[in-house]
C-alpha positions as a LaTeX table, in Angstrom:
\begin{tabular}{lrrr}
\hline
Residue & $x$ (\AA) & $y$ (\AA) & $z$ (\AA) \\
\hline
Unk1 & $-0.11$ & 0.06 & $-0.06$ \\
Unk2 & 1.08 & 3.15 & $-1.07$ \\
Unk3 & 0.79 & 6.19 & 1.87 \\
Unk4 & 0.59 & 9.69 & 0.69 \\
Unk5 & 1.36 & 12.51 & 2.84 \\
Unk6 & $-2.36$ & 13.25 & 3.21 \\
Unk7 & $-3.10$ & 9.61 & 4.45 \\
Unk8 & $-0.22$ & 9.54 & 6.55 \\
Unk9 & $-1.21$ & 12.82 & 8.37 \\
Unk10 & $-4.73$ & 11.44 & 8.88 \\
Unk11 & $-3.29$ & 8.25 & 10.25 \\
Unk12 & $-1.05$ & 10.09 & 12.73 \\
Unk13 & $-4.01$ & 12.12 & 13.86 \\
Unk14 & $-6.24$ & 9.49 & 14.06 \\
Unk15 & $-3.67$ & 7.87 & 16.44 \\
Unk16 & $-3.62$ & 10.65 & 18.57 \\
Unk17 & $-7.12$ & 10.61 & 19.21 \\
Unk18 & $-7.29$ & 6.99 & 20.03 \\
Unk19 & $-4.37$ & 7.18 & 22.34 \\
Unk20 & $-5.27$ & 10.64 & 23.92 \\
Unk21 & $-6.32$ & 10.43 & 27.38 \\
Unk22 & $-8.35$ & 13.80 & 26.84 \\
Unk23 & $-12.16$ & 12.65 & 25.88 \\
Unk24 & $-14.83$ & 14.85 & 24.72 \\
Unk25 & $-18.22$ & 13.65 & 25.83 \\
Unk26 & $-21.57$ & 15.25 & 24.15 \\
Unk27 & $-24.10$ & 16.01 & 26.25 \\
Unk28 & $-27.49$ & 14.57 & 25.13 \\
Unk29 & $-30.09$ & 17.02 & 24.60 \\
Unk30 & $-32.83$ & 17.01 & 27.19 \\
Unk31 & $-35.90$ & 15.06 & 25.79 \\
Unk32 & $-39.49$ & 16.08 & 25.76 \\
Unk33 & $-42.56$ & 13.89 & 25.52 \\
Unk34 & $-42.56$ & 14.28 & 21.93 \\
Unk35 & $-39.01$ & 12.77 & 22.06 \\
Unk36 & $-35.45$ & 14.76 & 21.41 \\
Unk37 & $-35.49$ & 18.60 & 21.64 \\
Unk38 & $-35.16$ & 20.45 & 18.39 \\
Unk39 & $-31.91$ & 22.48 & 18.06 \\
Unk40 & $-33.59$ & 25.82 & 18.79 \\
Unk41 & $-35.62$ & 24.56 & 21.84 \\
Unk42 & $-34.16$ & 25.46 & 25.45 \\
Unk43 & $-34.25$ & 23.58 & 28.60 \\
Unk44 & $-36.54$ & 24.86 & 31.08 \\
Unk45 & $-34.93$ & 27.88 & 32.59 \\
Unk46 & $-36.12$ & 30.13 & 35.73 \\
Unk47 & $-37.29$ & 33.49 & 34.39 \\
Unk48 & $-34.90$ & 36.27 & 34.51 \\
Unk49 & $-36.02$ & 39.02 & 37.18 \\
Unk50 & $-33.34$ & 41.23 & 37.02 \\
Unk51 & $-30.29$ & 41.99 & 35.20 \\
Unk52 & $-26.78$ & 42.16 & 36.63 \\
Unk53 & $-24.42$ & 44.19 & 34.86 \\
Unk54 & $-20.55$ & 44.31 & 35.33 \\
Unk55 & $-18.31$ & 47.17 & 33.49 \\
Unk56 & $-14.65$ & 46.31 & 34.62 \\
Unk57 & $-15.61$ & 45.31 & 37.93 \\
Unk58 & $-18.26$ & 47.32 & 38.84 \\
Unk59 & $-21.74$ & 45.57 & 39.38 \\
Unk60 & $-25.09$ & 46.86 & 39.07 \\
Unk61 & $-28.30$ & 45.16 & 39.22 \\
Unk62 & $-31.05$ & 46.84 & 37.16 \\
Unk63 & $-34.89$ & 45.91 & 37.14 \\
Unk64 & $-37.00$ & 46.22 & 33.97 \\
Unk65 & $-38.60$ & 49.58 & 35.00 \\
Unk66 & $-35.11$ & 50.59 & 34.80 \\
Unk67 & $-34.40$ & 49.97 & 31.59 \\
Unk68 & $-37.81$ & 50.95 & 30.38 \\
Unk69 & $-37.09$ & 54.79 & 31.69 \\
Unk70 & $-34.05$ & 54.67 & 29.18 \\
Unk71 & $-34.28$ & 55.26 & 25.49 \\
Unk72 & $-35.98$ & 52.71 & 23.65 \\
Unk73 & $-35.19$ & 51.06 & 19.90 \\
Unk74 & $-37.31$ & 48.72 & 18.56 \\
Unk75 & $-35.79$ & 46.35 & 15.92 \\
Unk76 & $-37.93$ & 43.78 & 13.93 \\
Unk77 & $-35.71$ & 40.69 & 13.07 \\
Unk78 & $-36.46$ & 37.32 & 11.51 \\
Unk79 & $-35.91$ & 34.58 & 13.69 \\
Unk80 & $-34.52$ & 31.48 & 11.64 \\
Unk81 & $-35.88$ & 28.75 & 14.46 \\
Unk82 & $-39.69$ & 29.87 & 14.23 \\
Unk83 & $-39.57$ & 31.10 & 10.86 \\
Unk84 & $-41.47$ & 34.29 & 11.67 \\
Unk85 & $-40.40$ & 37.96 & 12.17 \\
Unk86 & $-40.29$ & 39.01 & 15.77 \\
Unk87 & $-40.32$ & 42.82 & 16.89 \\
Unk88 & $-38.41$ & 43.52 & 19.97 \\
Unk89 & $-38.20$ & 46.74 & 21.95 \\
Unk90 & $-35.45$ & 47.26 & 24.58 \\
Unk91 & $-32.08$ & 49.55 & 25.28 \\
Unk92 & $-29.51$ & 49.31 & 22.85 \\
Unk93 & $-26.39$ & 47.18 & 24.80 \\
Unk94 & $-24.11$ & 50.33 & 23.50 \\
Unk95 & $-25.88$ & 52.87 & 25.38 \\
Unk96 & $-26.46$ & 50.69 & 28.42 \\
Unk97 & $-22.57$ & 50.09 & 28.93 \\
Unk98 & $-22.04$ & 53.92 & 28.23 \\
Unk99 & $-24.58$ & 54.70 & 30.95 \\
Unk100 & $-23.01$ & 52.41 & 33.37 \\
Unk101 & $-19.23$ & 53.47 & 32.69 \\
Unk102 & $-18.04$ & 52.38 & 29.05 \\
Unk103 & $-18.69$ & 54.95 & 26.96 \\
Unk104 & $-17.33$ & 54.99 & 23.78 \\
Unk105 & $-15.72$ & 58.15 & 22.52 \\
Unk106 & $-11.84$ & 59.07 & 21.51 \\
Unk107 & $-10.79$ & 58.37 & 25.11 \\
Unk108 & $-12.17$ & 54.78 & 25.31 \\
Unk109 & $-11.63$ & 54.01 & 21.54 \\
Unk110 & $-8.48$ & 51.83 & 21.95 \\
Unk111 & $-9.88$ & 49.93 & 25.16 \\
Unk112 & $-13.17$ & 49.33 & 23.15 \\
Unk113 & $-11.17$ & 47.50 & 20.40 \\
Unk114 & $-9.68$ & 44.94 & 23.27 \\
Unk115 & $-12.85$ & 44.64 & 24.97 \\
Unk116 & $-15.29$ & 41.72 & 24.99 \\
Unk117 & $-18.59$ & 40.75 & 26.80 \\
Unk118 & $-20.09$ & 37.82 & 28.16 \\
Unk119 & $-24.03$ & 37.65 & 28.04 \\
Unk120 & $-25.52$ & 34.94 & 29.96 \\
Unk121 & $-29.48$ & 33.52 & 30.74 \\
Unk122 & $-30.45$ & 31.79 & 34.01 \\
Unk123 & $-30.15$ & 28.35 & 32.11 \\
Unk124 & $-26.33$ & 29.03 & 31.69 \\
Unk125 & $-25.99$ & 29.47 & 28.33 \\
Unk126 & $-23.78$ & 32.21 & 27.60 \\
Unk127 & $-22.43$ & 34.38 & 24.42 \\
Unk128 & $-19.35$ & 36.08 & 23.83 \\
Unk129 & $-19.54$ & 39.55 & 21.77 \\
Unk130 & $-16.66$ & 41.84 & 20.88 \\
Unk131 & $-17.72$ & 45.21 & 22.27 \\
Unk132 & $-17.49$ & 46.43 & 18.45 \\
Unk133 & $-20.14$ & 44.14 & 17.62 \\
Unk134 & $-22.37$ & 46.09 & 19.58 \\
Unk135 & $-21.50$ & 49.49 & 19.48 \\
Unk136 & $-23.45$ & 51.32 & 16.64 \\
Unk137 & $-20.55$ & 53.77 & 15.63 \\
Unk138 & $-18.52$ & 50.48 & 14.36 \\
Unk139 & $-21.51$ & 48.03 & 13.64 \\
Unk140 & $-24.23$ & 47.82 & 11.20 \\
Unk141 & $-26.63$ & 45.68 & 13.28 \\
Unk142 & $-28.26$ & 46.63 & 16.68 \\
Unk143 & $-27.82$ & 44.49 & 19.78 \\
Unk144 & $-30.75$ & 45.21 & 22.40 \\
Unk145 & $-31.68$ & 44.16 & 25.72 \\
Unk146 & $-35.13$ & 43.65 & 25.08 \\
Unk147 & $-38.08$ & 43.77 & 27.79 \\
Unk148 & $-40.87$ & 43.20 & 25.31 \\
Unk149 & $-41.83$ & 41.33 & 22.16 \\
Unk150 & $-44.77$ & 42.49 & 19.93 \\
Unk151 & $-45.64$ & 45.27 & 22.23 \\
Unk152 & $-45.80$ & 42.67 & 25.36 \\
Unk153 & $-43.64$ & 41.21 & 27.90 \\
Unk154 & $-41.32$ & 38.48 & 27.33 \\
Unk155 & $-43.41$ & 35.73 & 28.85 \\
Unk156 & $-41.51$ & 32.68 & 28.87 \\
Unk157 & $-38.12$ & 34.29 & 27.63 \\
Unk158 & $-38.11$ & 36.42 & 31.50 \\
Unk159 & $-37.93$ & 39.70 & 31.66 \\
Unk160 & $-34.75$ & 40.12 & 29.64 \\
Unk161 & $-33.63$ & 38.87 & 26.39 \\
Unk162 & $-30.50$ & 39.93 & 24.18 \\
Unk163 & $-31.38$ & 40.48 & 20.33 \\
Unk164 & $-28.82$ & 41.09 & 17.85 \\
Unk165 & $-30.36$ & 42.15 & 14.56 \\
Unk166 & $-27.19$ & 41.57 & 12.52 \\
Unk167 & $-26.99$ & 37.92 & 13.08 \\
Unk168 & $-28.54$ & 35.75 & 10.50 \\
Unk169 & $-29.72$ & 33.18 & 13.30 \\
Unk170 & $-30.76$ & 33.92 & 16.50 \\
Unk171 & $-27.42$ & 31.64 & 17.95 \\
Unk172 & $-26.40$ & 34.73 & 20.07 \\
Unk173 & $-29.51$ & 35.74 & 21.51 \\
Unk174 & $-30.00$ & 35.34 & 25.10 \\
Unk175 & $-33.50$ & 34.38 & 26.61 \\
Unk176 & $-34.05$ & 34.90 & 30.51 \\
Unk177 & $-30.96$ & 37.20 & 30.10 \\
Unk178 & $-29.54$ & 37.62 & 33.68 \\
Unk179 & $-25.86$ & 38.90 & 33.46 \\
Unk180 & $-23.86$ & 41.11 & 31.24 \\
Unk181 & $-19.99$ & 41.16 & 32.11 \\
Unk182 & $-17.74$ & 43.44 & 29.92 \\
Unk183 & $-14.11$ & 42.88 & 30.02 \\
Unk184 & $-10.94$ & 44.34 & 28.77 \\
Unk185 & $-7.94$ & 42.06 & 27.63 \\
Unk186 & $-5.51$ & 44.67 & 28.71 \\
\hline
\end{tabular}
């Protein structure tokens, strides 16, 4: 049998995987009465009741009323999971960060380029954003902390939901949003 460089590389990788003590185990998706959960369904989570916003180590707990008192943005997005258009209203995440210690201006521009945030739901689902992805002066999409959908409270999605109008799929939307933490890699 003649070995090519490509087939030799494949054998080496396969041998490493077989001999490696590190194993990756996939966690099975929870099942419903109808069988396995669809990719877009979530395990039951407790509804978010407040939002913990942490900017460079300083934490603030926010209520729905506090977010609703801020300037609101309404976005209509297509939810690829439900195959429907949805209209959400809430606060631009960039505005929220600015109000609580991270304004985007000439003094913070370099820091913004080296900063990221983690948004987490009560079910421990979390996503990562670069700050440039949520700032209107740097990105075309709108990222909002929504408090309503179709003019009504979010219901089973808790009191807060992170929505990104720039994403083609809602993979980085976070329902039952409970925490947003901004960090800088400096």
